[in-house]
LUMLOMI-808001 format. One record per residue (C-alpha): x, y negated, z negated. Coordinates in steps of 0.1 Angstrom, whole numbers, padded with zeros to 4 digits, always signed. Layout:
XYZ;...
// end
This chain:
+0628-0087-0361;+0592-0094-0347;+0561-0085-0372;+0522-0079-0368;+0500-0106-0379;+0490-0100-0418;+0454-0091-0424;+0434-0115-0447;+0397-0097-0441;+0386-0080-0471;+0396-0041-0471;+0364-0025-0461;+0362-0041-0427;+0403-0051-0424;+0419-0047-0392;+0450-0068-0377;+0448-0094-0354;+0442-0072-0321;+0459-0087-0284;+0437-0082-0253;+0439-0046-0240;+0470-0044-0219;+0463-0038-0179;+0458-0006-0169;+0477-0008-0137;+0512+0013-0148;+0546-0006-0152;+0563+0019-0165;+0586+0041-0139;+0580+0078-0137;+0616+0086-0147;+0613+0067-0182;+0578+0080-0188;+0592+0118-0180;+0623+0107-0206;+0604+0096-0234;+0579+0125-0234;+0611+0147-0236;+0624+0130-0266;+0658+0130-0250;+0679+0101-0262;+0708+0105-0239;+0683+0110-0212;+0659+0078-0216;+0694+0055-0224;+0708+0067-0188;+0676+0061-0169;+0675+0026-0184;+0707+0019-0175;+0697+0033-0143;+0673+0012-0135;+0684-0021-0119;+0655-0038-0126;+0662-0036-0164;+0623-0032-0175;+0607-0052-0205;+0601-0023-0230;+0578-0043-0249;+0554-0046-0215;+0563-0015-0193;+0530+0008-0201;+0513+0037-0182;+0478+0036-0167;+0464+0039-0204;+0484+0008-0216;+0507+0032-0237;+0542+0017-0241;+0572+0041-0245;+0569+0038-0282;+0531+0051-0283;+0546+0080-0257;+0574+0091-0286;+0549+0088-0314;+0524+0107-0296;+0550+0133-0288;+0566+0132-0330;+0600+0122-0313;+0611+0103-0344;+0648+0097-0331;+0637+0084-0302;+0611+0059-0317;+0638+0048-0340;+0661+0040-0308;+0632+0022-0291;+0621+0000-0325;+0660-0008-0322;+0656-0024-0293;+0618-0037-0289;+0610-0044-0321;+0573-0057-0307;+0566-0023-0298;+0556-0017-0336;+0525-0038-0331;+0516-0027-0292;+0484-0020-0285;+0472+0004-0258;+0438+0006-0235;+0422+0019-0266;+0440-0005-0288;+0454+0021-0302;+0489+0010-0322;+0518+0040-0322;+0513+0049-0354;+0476+0057-0341;+0491+0081-0319;+0518+0096-0347;+0486+0102-0370;+0469+0117-0344;+0494+0136-0335;+0504+0148-0373;+0537+0134-0366;+0541+0123-0402;+0582+0117-0393;+0573+0092-0368;+0544+0077-0388;+0567+0074-0416;+0594+0057-0396;+0570+0032-0384;+0558+0025-0415;+0598+0017-0430;+0599-0004-0402;+0578-0031-0415;+0597-0060-0428;+0569-0069-0455;+0540-0059-0473;+0515-0083-0455;+0527-0073-0423;+0525-0029-0437;+0490-0037-0445;+0485-0053-0411;+0500-0024-0396;+0484+0007-0418;+0450-0010-0415;+0448-0020-0378;+0415-0006-0362;+0413+0007-0326;+0380+0001-0306;+0365+0029-0326;+0371+0006-0355;+0394+0036-0375;+0421+0035-0388;+0455+0055-0383;+0444+0076-0417;+0408+0081-0401;+0428+0098-0371;+0454+0120-0399;+0423+0129-0415;+0404+0142-0384;+0431+0162-0372;+0432+0180-0405;+0471+0165-0408;+0478+0159-0446;+0514+0149-0441;+0508+0121-0421;+0477+0113-0446;+0499+0113-0476;+0525+0089-0458;+0494+0068-0449;+0480+0068-0482;+0511+0062-0500;+0524+0029-0478;+0486+0020-0485;+0468+0033-0517;+0431+0014-0505;+0434+0026-0470;+0412+0055-0480;+0383+0033-0489;+0381+0018-0454;+0350+0027-0434;+0354+0031-0395;+0332+0023-0366;+0310+0055-0376;+0307+0042-0412;+0330+0070-0424;+0357+0067-0450;+0383+0091-0449;+0378+0105-0484;+0341+0110-0464;+0354+0126-0433;+0377+0150-0453;+0352+0163-0474;+0323+0167-0445;+0353+0187-0428;+0356+0210-0459;+0393+0199-0461;+0397+0202-0500;+0435+0197-0497;+0432+0168-0475;+0405+0153-0505;+0432+0160-0530;+0461+0138-0516;+0433+0109-0506;+0418+0107-0542;+0449+0111-0560;+0467+0077-0540;+0435+0060-0533;+0435+0029-0556;+0411-0001-0547;+0429-0033-0539;+0440-0052-0568;+0426-0025-0595;+0436-0016-0626;+0451+0019-0628;+0423+0031-0651;+0392+0012-0631;+0366+0036-0619;+0370+0043-0581;+0346+0019-0561;+0314+0040-0544;+0323+0027-0510;+0352+0041-0511;+0338+0078-0501;+0307+0070-0483;+0297+0074-0447;+0269+0070-0425;+0237+0066-0441;+0252+0058-0472;+0258+0090-0484;+0289+0095-0506;+0319+0124-0506;+0298+0144-0531;+0266+0144-0511;+0289+0162-0482;+0306+0183-0511;+0279+0201-0528;+0273+0216-0490;+0309+0228-0484;+0325+0236-0514;+0322+0240-0552;+0357+0232-0561;+0355+0203-0541;+0325+0191-0558;+0347+0196-0590;+0373+0176-0579;+0353+0148-0567;+0332+0147-0602;+0365+0147-0621;+0377+0117-0600;+0347+0099-0601;+0316+0110-0624;+0292+0082-0612;+0289+0099-0580;+0265+0120-0587;+0239+0096-0592;+0241+0078-0560;+0212+0080-0534;+0213+0077-0498;+0196+0057-0472;+0165+0082-0477;+0170+0085-0516;+0185+0113-0521;+0210+0121-0545;+0236+0150-0544;+0209+0169-0564;+0187+0171-0534;+0210+0182-0511;+0219+0212-0534;+0180+0222-0537;+0177+0218-0498;+0210+0242-0497;+0199+0266-0525;+0231+0265-0541;+0226+0277-0580;+0265+0274-0588;+0268+0237-0577;+0233+0229-0592;+0249+0241-0626;+0281+0222-0619;+0262+0186-0616;+0237+0190-0642;+0265+0198-0665;+0275+0167-0657;+0244+0149-0657;+0208+0159-0656;+0194+0122-0649;+0191+0129-0610;+0168+0157-0619;+0142+0129-0626;+0147+0108-0592;+0128+0112-0565;+0131+0108-0529;+0113+0076-0504;+0090+0103-0499;+0084+0114-0536;+0103+0141-0535;+0122+0152-0566;+0152+0177-0565;+0123+0207-0576;+0104+0198-0550;+0129+0202-0523;+0139+0237-0538;+0101+0245-0536;+0095+0237-0499;+0129+0257-0488;+0115+0287-0508;+0146+0288-0534;+0127+0303-0567;+0157+0313-0582;+0171+0277-0581;+0139+0266-0592;+0139+0284-0625;+0177+0273-0630;+0167+0240-0627;+0139+0246-0655;+0160+0256-0677;+0177+0228-0679;+0145+0204-0670;+0119+0226-0690;+0093+0195-0680;+0099+0202-0640;+0067+0218-0643;+0049+0181-0648;+0069+0160-0616;+0047+0148-0595;+0051+0137-0552;+0039+0103-0538;+0006+0127-0532;+0002+0139-0567;+0017+0177-0562;+0036+0197-0583;+0066+0223-0568;+0041+0247-0567;+0015+0224-0544;+0047+0221-0522;+0059+0259-0528;+0014+0266-0513;+0019+0242-0486;+0053+0255-0468;+0045+0291-0472;+0070+0299-0498;+0056+0328-0513;+0085+0341-0530;+0082+0309-0551;+0049+0320-0563;+0059+0355-0568;+0088+0341-0591;+0069+0325-0611;+0043+0350-0616;+0032+0356-0654;+0056+0325-0666;+0040+0293-0685;+0054+0270-0657;+0025+0291-0636;+0000+0287-0656;+0005+0252-0667;+0007+0243-0629;-0019+0266-0612;-0052+0245-0620;-0038+0212-0616;-0053+0190-0586;-0036+0168-0566;-0047+0132-0555;-0074+0149-0530;-0083+0175-0557;-0063+0196-0540;-0053+0228-0567;-0029+0252-0553;-0056+0276-0541;-0075+0252-0520;-0040+0246-0503;-0031+0284-0498;-0067+0290-0483;-0062+0257-0458;-0031+0275-0449;-0047+0310-0442;-0021+0325-0467;-0033+0359-0475;-0003+0367-0497;-0002+0336-0518;-0039+0343-0523;-0038+0374-0532;-0010+0363-0559;-0025+0333-0572;-0059+0355-0579;-0040+0379-0593;-0034+0357-0621;-0065+0352-0644;-0056+0316-0655;-0064+0304-0619;-0100+0292-0616;-0110+0294-0583;-0145+0275-0584;-0126+0238-0589;-0140+0213-0562;-0118+0190-0548;-0125+0152-0534;-0146+0161-0509;-0167+0184-0526;-0157+0218-0517;-0145+0248-0536;-0115+0276-0521;-0146+0298-0509;-0160+0269-0491;-0126+0264-0468;-0125+0298-0464;-0160+0297-0450;-0151+0268-0432;-0116+0284-0415;-0134+0315-0403;-0144+0318-0370;-0183+0316-0368;-0191+0341-0347;-0177+0372-0334;-0141+0376-0356;-0112+0401-0362;-0123+0419-0396;-0086+0419-0407;-0077+0385-0398;-0059+0365-0427;-0089+0343-0427;-0111+0374-0435;-0091+0387-0457;-0091+0359-0477;-0126+0355-0477;-0132+0388-0491;-0104+0384-0517;-0122+0356-0534;-0158+0360-0530;-0152+0401-0543;-0132+0385-0571;-0164+0358-0583;-0156+0333-0562;-0187+0307-0551;-0199+0281-0528;-0209+0247-0535;-0248+0246-0542;-0261+0236-0507;-0296+0244-0487;-0290+0273-0469;-0311+0258-0438;-0287+0227-0437;-0256+0251-0444;-0268+0272-0408;-0274+0240-0388;-0240+0229-0399;-0222+0258-0390;-0242+0268-0361;-0247+0301-0373;-0266+0326-0352;-0262+0300-0318;-0241+0312-0293;-0213+0287-0282;-0195+0289-0247;-0163+0297-0267;-0183+0325-0281;-0192+0341-0248;-0156+0335-0239;-0150+0358-0264;-0168+0385-0252;-0155+0379-0213;-0119+0385-0230;-0120+0413-0251;-0139+0437-0230;-0114+0426-0202;-0086+0441-0228;-0104+0467-0238;-0115+0483-0208;-0081+0489-0201;-0074+0514-0227;-0108+0528-0225;-0102+0535-0189;-0066+0548-0201;-0074+0569-0220;-0107+0585-0200;-0078+0592-0171;-0057+0611-0191;-0084+0630-0214;-0098+0642-0181;-0064+0654-0170;-0059+0671-0196;-0087+0696-0189;-0068+0708-0155;-0032+0713-0170;-0045+0731-0203;-0014+0736-0225;-0002+0776-0223;-0013+0777-0189;-0043+0796-0172;-0045+0834-0160;-0038+0844-0124;-0064+0848-0100;-0059+0887-0093;-0073+0887-0129;-0111+0889-0139;-0110+0864-0157;-0087+0846-0132;-0082+0807-0140;-0089+0808-0174;-0070+0797-0207;-0044+0820-0215;-0047+0808-0254;-0082+0802-0254;-0085+0830-0282;-0066+0809-0307;-0082+0784-0332;-0056+0753-0324;-0064+0758-0289;-0100+0755-0296;-0099+0725-0319;-0075+0707-0289;-0104+0714-0267;-0131+0694-0292;-0102+0666-0298;-0098+0662-0257;-0135+0661-0254;-0143+0637-0283;-0114+0614-0270;-0129+0617-0234;-0165+0607-0241;-0157+0582-0268;-0135+0567-0239;-0162+0574-0211;-0188+0552-0234;-0168+0527-0243;-0161+0522-0207;-0193+0519-0195;-0207+0497-0224;-0175+0470-0219;-0192+0463-0183;-0220+0453-0198;-0206+0436-0226;-0185+0413-0202;-0211+0406-0181;-0224+0371-0180;-0257+0381-0173;-0263+0401-0201;-0279+0383-0232;-0256+0374-0259;-0273+0393-0285;-0270+0427-0262;-0235+0421-0256;-0228+0418-0291;-0245+0454-0295;-0223+0465-0269;-0196+0454-0280;-0198+0466-0315;-0210+0502-0303;-0177+0500-0277;-0154+0494-0305;-0164+0521-0326;-0164+0548-0297;-0128+0531-0291;-0119+0540-0322;-0129+0577-0322;-0114+0582-0287;-0080+0564-0298;-0081+0592-0327;-0094+0622-0307;-0064+0617-0282;-0037+0618-0307;-0054+0649-0322;-0055+0662-0290;-0012+0655-0284;-0005+0673-0315;-0027+0704-0314;-0016+0710-0282;+0018+0706-0289;+0013+0728-0314;-0006+0754-0295;+0021+0760-0274;+0055+0756-0297;+0044+0773-0328;+0050+0809-0315;+0083+0799-0306;+0095+0772-0335;+0067+0761-0360;+0094+0737-0376;+0093+0718-0345;+0060+0717-0339;+0053+0708-0378;+0073+0679-0369;+0052+0670-0336;+0017+0667-0356;+0036+0651-0385;+0045+0620-0362;+0011+0621-0344;+0003+0612-0379;+0021+0584-0384;+0009+0569-0352;-0024+0569-0367;-0012+0552-0396;+0003+0527-0379;-0014+0526-0348;-0032+0487-0364;-0012+0478-0390;-0033+0449-0396;-0053+0478-0418;-0021+0473-0443;-0032+0439-0446;-0060+0452-0471;-0034+0458-0496;-0036+0423-0505;-0069+0428-0521;-0061+0452-0544;-0045+0435-0568;-0066+0405-0575;-0097+0429-0576;-0076+0452-0602;-0066+0422-0625;-0102+0407-0624;-0126+0434-0624;-0105+0464-0633;-0111+0500-0616;-0147+0499-0625;-0152+0465-0607;-0141+0472-0575;-0168+0500-0571;-0199+0482-0588;-0189+0446-0581;-0212+0429-0556;-0218+0398-0538;-0250+0377-0551;-0277+0375-0525;-0270+0335-0520;-0231+0336-0514;-0235+0365-0490;-0262+0348-0473;-0238+0320-0463;-0211+0339-0454;-0205+0334-0417;-0189+0370-0411;-0200+0404-0428;-0172+0409-0454;-0195+0440-0472;-0202+0446-0506;-0172+0456-0525;-0137+0465-0518;-0145+0505-0524;-0177+0502-0500;-0147+0486-0474;-0124+0518-0479;-0154+0546-0480;-0163+0533-0445;-0130+0538-0432;-0124+0570-0447;-0161+0580-0434;-0151+0572-0399;-0120+0591-0402;-0139+0621-0418;-0166+0623-0388;-0139+0626-0362;-0120+0653-0377;-0147+0671-0391;-0161+0673-0350;-0130+0684-0343;-0122+0707-0365;-0156+0724-0375;-0169+0726-0338;-0137+0745-0334;-0148+0773-0355;-0178+0780-0328;
// end
């Protein structure tokens, strides 16, 4: 019986000597091919005897270079394969065009009986190793094929025949153990690690790390922590040293756990060894930094319980995990540690550029994190970074230098800092004005007038049109023409109808004035200062017009529905109140100012605190004297609207 050539190369790169691929032109008769695929021994023998040319079984192939044994192996026909091996033993080492042996195809199909037959047909140990470690064009053994297909029985037969086979890398750099782990196949992993033994190793020797690696030097444990805790436990019991291994990026399995937020896997790894928590990757990030980057506050808390000095770990830029959380806008991490000793130790730590967490939060315009930090009295808002800038300086730099929406995050942050005692670095006021071009209209600033005017005029014209039409389609209708008061409103005697008329009047007047003034504000021929003035008045009038239109709708619906079903009328009115509350969701952002002001100034401070003149003169936008003034000013605007409507309706 002929046998494959014995392998002499190291296990990690071993492959049996491979002959040149067979020609792709088919030399196997269709009748023989159909008989082999059917698995019928008698049919195959009949076809062989009926062939007058008596084909050579070791050279007859399909278009893909497959011999009859390849076809039988891929079909799982063990009896037919045994027949072919008896007639042509050389088929055992035959290769097709992809350099697959019959064992490759049997493993790929999960035909464990055929795989066991082929293994048993090998005459000696060297030839057996050459057979099992033969690689195809992808550089993979038959075991790689069995693992990829999830065929445990075939994998068990191969691994039992060659205990070191599970540690061989394929062309993609994956070992069968790594492939099984990455696929999440716990049963396959158990089969492979139970049977694995490095060549010439003692029974008690720790498995070599190369036996379970994949692309990028990732180990099976790197993959397991992302797929299954049970698989992680199996691998740690098999080889505890895996917990310390790093991939090409310098990441340990603990880095992977931190990126996925798997707290149970974190506890499992730290129970074996806490030293990986003190290993940084190639970017200088520790696992606690990775968790902060991903926003896993609870995982960081667990990590700090096992490693109490986690708050002292700094990355390559000198940042602790609070810096990282702020940098990536993970406010939940900051919120999770509010009031904890860890936060108190980290809040004022400066990185290598001199930035504290507050500096970074201001740079990112993250009002939630700024509010959380400023609510902590241990935060020092006036620390100067390496560029000589405080947090308030950065807030001023981030704010538009001309017309700005007063509820933008940058403005909210500016108010939060200024009202709670943050200061600007000392500098000459005239230099400050020249540096930031305060009071000078730029080209971009002039474009703002045109863009805002174009947007607002659409709404103002719409309100004017609706309110104008409402006068001629009054709720309740009008008296018929035959009556002495023909054409007069039927419900004119009711108070709610009069309030409707006043609300509609306010909406029409406000929207009309806004439309006229927006015409001037959007004109390039008008001086920028006048355009700003027209824009301000048009916005104020538009706010009043919007409130008036909503109130007119509610009152009109109430005056018509209340005589029939007062409950429905009340529901309509309440719904319109919700419209007023939600018409500008940005108003709710003022809530971010409440907690910092209350914590630092108290209730009285919210009313008594005033900005120093030197600070107010250097701010690029008007922010008001204090929080209470801002709220009162908005309440007065609403008070004027409803006083106009309901008081004048009494006339």
